[in-house]
C-alpha positions as CSV (number, residue, x, y, z in Angstrom):
1,M,99.6,107.1,106.7
2,A,101.2,104.3,104.9
3,L,99.2,101.3,103.7
4,D,99.8,98.4,106.1
5,A,99.5,94.9,104.7
6,S,99.5,93.3,108.2
7,T,96.5,95.4,109.3
8,L,94.7,94.5,106.2
9,S,95.6,90.8,106.6
10,A,94.2,90.8,110.1
11,A,91.0,92.4,108.9
12,I,90.6,89.8,106.1
13,R,91.3,87.0,108.6
14,A,88.7,88.3,111.1
15,E,86.1,88.8,108.4
16,L,86.6,85.2,107.1
17,L,86.4,83.7,110.6
18,S,83.3,85.7,111.4
19,K,81.4,84.2,108.5
20,G,81.5,80.7,110.2
21,H,81.8,78.7,106.9
22,G,83.9,76.0,108.6
23,I,87.1,78.0,108.1
24,T,89.8,76.8,110.5
25,D,92.0,79.4,112.3
26,N,95.5,78.1,111.6
27,V,98.8,79.0,110.0
28,Q,97.5,78.3,106.5
29,L,94.7,80.8,106.9
30,T,97.1,83.4,108.2
31,D,99.5,82.8,105.3
32,L,96.5,83.1,102.8
33,C,95.4,86.4,104.4
34,D,99.0,87.7,104.4
35,S,99.3,86.9,100.7
36,I,96.0,88.5,99.7
37,A,96.8,91.6,101.7
38,A,100.2,92.0,100.2
39,A,98.8,91.6,96.7
40,V,96.1,94.2,97.4
41,V,98.5,96.7,98.9
42,A,101.0,96.3,96.0
43,H,98.2,96.7,93.5
44,I,96.9,99.9,95.1
45,I,100.4,101.4,95.4
46,A,101.3,100.6,91.8
47,N,98.0,101.7,90.2
48,A,96.4,104.4,92.3
49,V,96.1,107.9,90.9
50,V,95.7,110.6,93.6
51,L,95.8,114.3,93.8
52,P,99.1,116.0,94.6
53,V,99.7,116.5,98.3
54,L,100.4,120.2,98.0
55,L,98.3,122.2,95.6
56,V,100.0,125.3,94.3
57,A,98.5,127.6,91.6
58,P,100.9,128.1,88.7
59,P,102.2,131.7,88.5
60,G,100.9,132.2,85.0
61,G,97.5,130.9,85.9
62,G,95.7,127.7,84.7
63,P,94.7,124.5,86.3
64,V,96.8,122.6,88.8
65,T,98.0,119.3,87.4
66,G,100.0,116.4,88.6
67,T,99.6,113.3,90.7
68,G,100.7,112.2,94.1
69,T,101.5,108.7,95.4
70,I,100.3,106.2,98.0
71,T,102.9,104.6,100.2
């Protein structure tokens, strides 16, 4: 499953609004949440180190190495 900045943005927005700190639900809030979510997703995609999707033992033996990616 690919990371989805719009879903993260909606979750950030909902969390901020639920806190009731006088935050106004408007276009500026949506833009802020979109920007935060896009930055978080880009950072995770660029910096995450994950295990390979398919683990195959080398024919000569030894540990399985390599990394996968997040999309």
